[in-house]
C-alpha positions, 0 to 999 in steps of 0.5 A, a space after each residue: 544577450 550580455 548587452 540586453 542584460 546591461 540595459 535591463 532594469 533590475 527591478 522589473 527585469 525588462 528593458 529600461 524605460 525612461 532610464 535614470 541613474 542614481 548617485 551610486 551609478 546604478 540605472 533603473 526605469 524612472 517609474 520603477 525606482 520612484 515606486 520603490 522609493 515611494 514605498 520606503 518613504 515612511 522610513 525617511 531614507 532612500 536606498 539603491 536596490 542593488 548596492 543598498 547605498 542610502 541617500 538623504 534627502 531623496 535624490 533628484 533623478 535625471 534622465 540618462 540620455 546615453 542609456 536611453 539611446 542604447 535602448 532605442 538602438 537595441 530595439 531597432 536592431 532586433 537583438 531582443 529576440 522573442 523566445 522560441 515557441 517551445 518556451 511559451 506555455 501551451 494548453 497542458 503547461 503551467 503559465 507564468 503569472 507575471 508574463 504579459 501578452 503571450 505567457 512563458 512556461 512556468 519554471 517553478 511555483 511558490 507555495 508562499 506567493 501562490 503564483 508560478 514564475 518563468 525563469 526570468 520572473 523567478 530571479 527575485 526568489 533566487 537572488 533576494 534574501 526574503 524570497 529565498 525563504 519561500 517554498 518553491 515546487 514544480 509548476 502546479 495549476 492547483 495552487 488555489 486549492 491551498 487557499 481556505 475558501 472561508 478565510 482566504 488564507 493559506 492552509 498550513 494546518 491539518 485537522 486529524 479529527 476531520 482529516 482535512 487541510 485547514 488554515 490557522 483561523 480555522 484551527 482557532 475557530 470551528 476546529 479549535 477543539 480538534 486534533 490539529 498539527 501543521 501540514 508539514 508535521 502531518 506530511 512527515 508522519 504520512 511519509 513515514 507510513 508511506 516508507 514502511 508500505 514501500 518496504 513491505 512491497 519491496 520485500 514481497 517483490 523479493 520473496 515472490 521473485 525467489 519463489 518464481 525462480 524456485 518454480 522455474 527450477 522445478 519445471 526443469 526438474 519435472 521435465 527432466 524426470 518425466 523424460 527419463 521415465 518415458 525413456 526407461 519405460 520405452 526400453 522395457 516395453 520394447 523388450 515385451 515386443 508386440 504384446 506390450 506395445 499397446 500398454 507402452 503407448 498407454 503409459 507414455 501417454 499418461 505420463 505425458 498427460 500428467 507431465 503437461 498437467 503438472 507443468 501447466 500448474 507450475 506455469 499458472 502459478 508462475 504467471 500469477 507470481 509474475 502478475 503480482 510482481 508487476 502489480 506490486 512494482 506498479 503500486 510501489 511506483 504510485 507510492 513513490 510518485 506520491 512520496 515525491 510530491 512536494 506540495 504538502 496539501 496535494 500529498 495529503 489530498 491524494 494520500 487517502 485515495 491510495 488503496 490499501 495493500 492487498 494480501 499476498 495470494 500465495 505462500 511466501 515460501 514454496 516447497 517442492 515435493 521430492 520428485 520420485 513418482 516418475 521413477 516409481 513408474 519405471 520401477 513398476 514397469 520393470 516388475 511387469 516385464 516378467 509377468 507378460 500378458 497374464 498380468 498386463 490387465 492387472 498392472 495397467 491400473 496400478 501404473 497409471 495410478 502411480 503416474 497420476 500421483 505426481 504432485 510437486 507442490 506441498 502444502 505450507 507447513 504450519 509454523 512452530 515458533 512465535 517468530 514463524 507465526 508473526 510472519 503471517 500476522 494480520 491486523 484485525 479490526 472489528 466491524 461496528 455494524 456487526 457488534 451487538 448493542 451491549 458491546 463497546 468497541 474502542 482502541 481503533 475498533 480493536 478492543 471490545 468490552 461487554 457493557 450493562 447498558 445498550 450502546 444505542 447502535 443504529 439498526 443494521 442487517 449485519 448486527 447480531 441482535 441477541 448474542 453478544 458477538 462481533 465480526 472483523 472487517 477483514 476477510 481471511 484467506 491464505 495463511 494468516 495469524 492473529 492474537 487476542 488478549 482476554 480480560 475478565 470472564 469467559 470469551 469465545 474466540 472464533 472464525 466464521 463464514 460471513 453468511 452466518 445468521 445474525 437475527 435471533 437467539 438460535 444456535 444458527 447465530 452462535 459461534 461454534 454451534 452451527 456448520 458455519 463457524 468454529 470457536 474456542 471457549 476460554 476461561 482461565 485454564 478451561 478450554 472447550 472447542 465447538 463446531 456444529 454444537 459438538 463440544 470438544 474439551 481441550 486441556 492447556 495452561 492458563 494464559 490471557 493471550 490466545 493465538 489463532 493460525 488459519 491456512 484457508 487453502 490447506 483447511 487448517 485452523 489452530 488455536 494456541 496459548 501464547 506465552 514464552 512458547 507456543 502451546 497448541 490447544 486445538 487443531 482443525 483439519 477441514 475444507 473451507 468453502 468460503 472466506 472466513 472472518 474473525 469473531 468473538 463472543 464476550 461474557 459479562 465482565 469480559 474484554 477482548 483486544 485484537 493485538 497489534 503484532 507489528 
């Protein structure tokens, strides 16, 4: 192999053809060195590509007969062995653009040259100073996607207005008034967002794993307590001999049934948590794969397809009801022991009812401090298709302003035609919290089912005046809660910011006045039968903004 390298031309990297030697002693293919010097003829001087020695005038090249003979011998002896089959590019591989005949696998692709190179043809990029500035990435077949179809230029810019990669000529032409940055700068920003999303996923994995461990421990506790209750009950019923044998069997069966029910509930939740962990880890791997993409354009092309992170389907902290019910069964059976047959019929219902009350999973307690509420914060954006035509949305569809003039929205079946109302894009399930900043006159801060009526000015469309929506009217220090047209006056201090806490599964809806402390204005305990959406009604001269809390 060393002999083959000596007999190779440092310009074309192949075996010397018609070898010639310069005055400085370096040898090249005659055609290669002549082409090299022809390209530099305008400068009036000629240099050696290897040692950079300059010659003036242009040297006369003589054939190096010794090297020519060695090259011929090398060809005859077969030392120039072909690469192994696994080195050649297959249908699924990226091929070297500079190989002739059967092409080798590409080792790297160059984003500047828009070409792919095998190990041999990659050497100039690794050895030549000008080429070292080029951006090398893993072999890619999609290099041509980096070329602007209109200007045939490399797309090194990104238009934030149109969310697409563009070339420099595009940025001064049809995108000249748009918000444009370099693709590298946009990649940096998206990489930061990607990092934050991965942190969120990883934190949720940790929280879910803690909850899973707690449930596993609780399963053991349920089994242990149930086993002890069965044992104690059997001892008591054994003393009651034949008259109590039937009742003992019934209690044992009921305990086991409830034990199976509760363990089944815990295991079902375990499976859900395990599935969520798997999905979160898969999502994290997808984000990592996208994060590791070296090609800016491919990164930005694939970034929008990343599905948004869904909300957690369980509470972030599982609390367990103190497990006493099975012990209560034992106590109840002990009381029965002295009454014998006369009271068996009375106590049967009592014992079985106590067994059925075993419920180890408590509803999540409502937060107390603002920091606790912020753990459940949700970013709310408003749906333009639902906005009344006299409402103006701004700040990324988080702020709504009551206007005097019609905003000329297109017709849409989801739009509120008469009441000055708008709904959120996001449906709200699970514990969640958001805040609104109120300016000007009065507003209604509401939650509603999606199937609330939209057309007309009847109460069926107005937040709080039907059985599909709940709303809090806010104006200075005046607060009134409305549901199904029933008004409930609420007292509270003046505040421009209102917080809303919703625990859908627990049926809890709470409104708070937000300042240095959280002041509860009104709390609803009910049963929600559908997903809810946030909404606001805006009076003249008023604005409402859904706050960014993270």
